[in-house]
Backbone as CSV, one residue per row, in Angstrom:
resi,resn,N_x,N_y,N_z,CA_x,CA_y,CA_z,C_x,C_y,C_z
1,MET,90.394,106.557,111.665,91.181,105.451,112.125,92.322,105.983,112.983
2,HIS,92.587,105.367,114.106,93.662,105.755,115.007,94.909,104.936,114.697
3,VAL,96.058,105.618,114.659,97.330,104.944,114.432,98.268,105.319,115.571
4,ASP,98.871,104.318,116.210,99.868,104.609,117.233,101.078,105.239,116.572
5,ALA,101.585,106.293,117.164,102.726,106.987,116.587,103.574,107.596,117.690
6,THR,104.796,107.917,117.327,105.689,108.620,118.232,105.206,110.055,118.346
7,PRO,105.098,110.594,119.561,104.609,111.965,119.711,105.546,112.972,119.027
8,VAL,104.974,114.055,118.548,105.760,115.119,117.938,106.482,115.880,119.038
9,ARG,107.772,116.114,118.821,108.568,116.888,119.780,109.317,117.953,119.008
10,PHE,109.352,119.132,119.544,110.050,120.229,118.891,111.334,120.612,119.619
11,ASP,111.648,119.873,120.685,112.837,120.186,121.465,113.958,119.172,121.258
12,THR,113.822,118.299,120.279,114.821,117.275,120.032,115.514,117.529,118.698
13,PRO,116.798,117.865,118.732,117.499,118.078,117.465,117.710,116.755,116.729
14,ILE,117.621,116.805,115.430,117.855,115.634,114.588,119.300,115.714,114.094
15,PRO,120.084,114.657,114.275,121.470,114.690,113.809,121.539,114.973,112.303
16,GLY,122.474,115.817,111.930,122.613,116.212,110.527,122.861,115.047,109.592
17,ASP,123.620,114.047,110.043,123.870,112.900,109.167,122.603,112.081,108.937
18,LEU,121.672,112.121,109.879,120.400,111.419,109.700,119.530,112.120,108.657
19,LEU,119.604,113.448,108.612,118.813,114.191,107.623,119.120,113.752,106.202
20,THR,120.359,113.377,105.947,120.742,113.007,104.575,120.244,111.627,104.165
21,VAL,119.840,110.795,105.127,119.417,109.435,104.784,117.924,109.184,104.989
22,LEU,117.194,110.138,105.561,115.749,109.947,105.730,115.093,109.800,104.364
23,THR,114.167,108.856,104.266,113.526,108.555,102.989,112.016,108.562,103.151
24,TRP,111.323,109.173,102.182,109.866,109.221,102.143,109.370,108.454,100.930
25,ARG,108.129,107.940,101.027,107.519,107.191,99.927,106.129,107.746,99.682
26,ASN,105.765,107.875,98.397,104.411,108.317,98.074,103.523,107.103,97.818
27,ARG,102.284,107.339,97.464,101.321,106.246,97.270,101.697,105.340,96.107
28,ARG,102.439,105.876,95.165,102.866,105.077,94.002,104.115,104.255,94.270
29,GLY,104.678,104.429,95.454,105.871,103.677,95.813,107.171,104.384,95.471
30,GLN,107.092,105.592,94.944,108.295,106.353,94.626,108.881,106.904,95.927
31,THR,110.189,106.845,96.049,110.838,107.355,97.248,111.663,108.594,96.918
32,ARG,111.901,109.375,97.946,112.766,110.542,97.797,113.396,110.867,99.139
33,ASN,114.505,111.586,99.066,115.217,112.035,100.251,115.086,113.541,100.351
34,LEU,115.490,114.078,101.494,115.496,115.525,101.657,116.532,116.143,100.730
35,THR,116.190,117.292,100.221,117.170,118.077,99.480,117.444,119.331,100.302
36,HIS,118.418,120.078,99.900,118.789,121.329,100.576,119.329,121.090,101.990
37,VAL,120.023,119.958,102.182,120.715,119.712,103.444,122.172,120.123,103.220
38,VAL,122.608,121.131,103.966,123.956,121.669,103.817,124.644,121.632,105.177
39,ASP,125.774,120.951,105.247,126.541,120.848,106.499,125.669,120.375,107.666
40,GLY,124.800,119.401,107.398,123.970,118.826,108.449,122.782,119.665,108.866
41,ARG,122.484,120.711,108.099,121.342,121.590,108.412,120.396,121.616,107.229
42,LEU,119.104,121.574,107.525,118.087,121.701,106.487,117.927,123.183,106.175
43,GLU,118.369,123.579,104.978,118.361,124.989,104.596,116.996,125.453,104.091
44,ARG,116.268,124.571,103.425,114.949,124.911,102.898,114.019,123.731,103.118
45,SER,112.779,124.012,103.454,111.826,122.940,103.788,111.001,122.482,102.594
46,ILE,111.298,122.975,101.405,110.493,122.637,100.229,110.416,121.122,99.990
47,SER,111.480,120.390,100.302,111.464,118.946,100.055,110.613,118.189,101.068
48,LEU,110.100,118.880,102.081,109.188,118.257,103.045,107.729,118.401,102.624
49,GLN,107.475,119.167,101.584,106.104,119.416,101.161,105.621,118.314,100.226
50,GLY,104.349,117.993,100.328,103.758,116.976,99.476,103.120,115.878,100.298
51,PHE,102.644,114.873,99.624,101.964,113.758,100.275,102.880,112.541,100.275
52,TYR,103.806,112.544,101.194,104.763,111.455,101.351,104.731,110.992,102.794
53,ARG,105.068,109.730,102.987,105.184,109.176,104.341,106.599,108.657,104.517
54,LEU,107.084,108.761,105.730,108.396,108.190,106.007,108.375,106.693,105.750
55,THR,109.458,106.174,105.211,109.566,104.723,105.102,109.675,104.166,106.515
56,SER,109.398,102.907,106.675,109.441,102.313,108.016,110.848,102.386,108.607
57,GLU,111.863,102.256,107.763,113.236,102.347,108.251,113.529,103.747,108.804
58,SER,113.126,104.779,108.064,113.358,106.152,108.502,112.531,106.488,109.740
59,ALA,111.310,105.996,109.793,110.469,106.225,110.970,111.115,105.599,112.202
60,GLY,111.683,104.427,112.038,112.372,103.773,113.146,113.584,104.553,113.614
61,GLU,114.327,105.111,112.656,115.505,105.911,112.998,115.091,107.164,113.789
62,LEU,114.032,107.837,113.344,113.554,109.022,114.060,113.005,108.663,115.432
63,ALA,112.293,107.570,115.525,111.753,107.133,116.819,112.890,106.876,117.797
64,GLN,113.992,106.307,117.317,115.127,106.039,118.192,115.752,107.340,118.698
65,VAL,115.818,108.347,117.834,116.339,109.659,118.256,115.478,110.228,119.378
66,VAL,114.160,110.125,119.238,113.252,110.645,120.262,113.396,109.859,121.556
67,LEU,113.474,108.545,121.451,113.626,107.712,122.660,114.938,107.994,123.372
68,ASP,116.005,108.187,122.615,117.307,108.473,123.224,117.344,109.823,123.901
69,ALA,116.467,110.746,123.472,116.446,112.094,124.034,115.733,112.167,125.370
70,LYS,115.006,111.134,125.733,114.231,111.156,126.995,115.131,111.087,128.190
């Protein structure tokens, strides 16, 4: 199945304050935020591992960052 999505970009910095509010949801509906964010920097990527999807609100926030970077 094809899903329209924002293209992946590796040249766009994500604001540190946004990192603290991004939220993911698993299939059971449980949500979580990133951990190991220190002074606006992601220190460890362990909290990105697993089978979680961005909530629609967080996906919208990231999409706006990418659009503003163009």
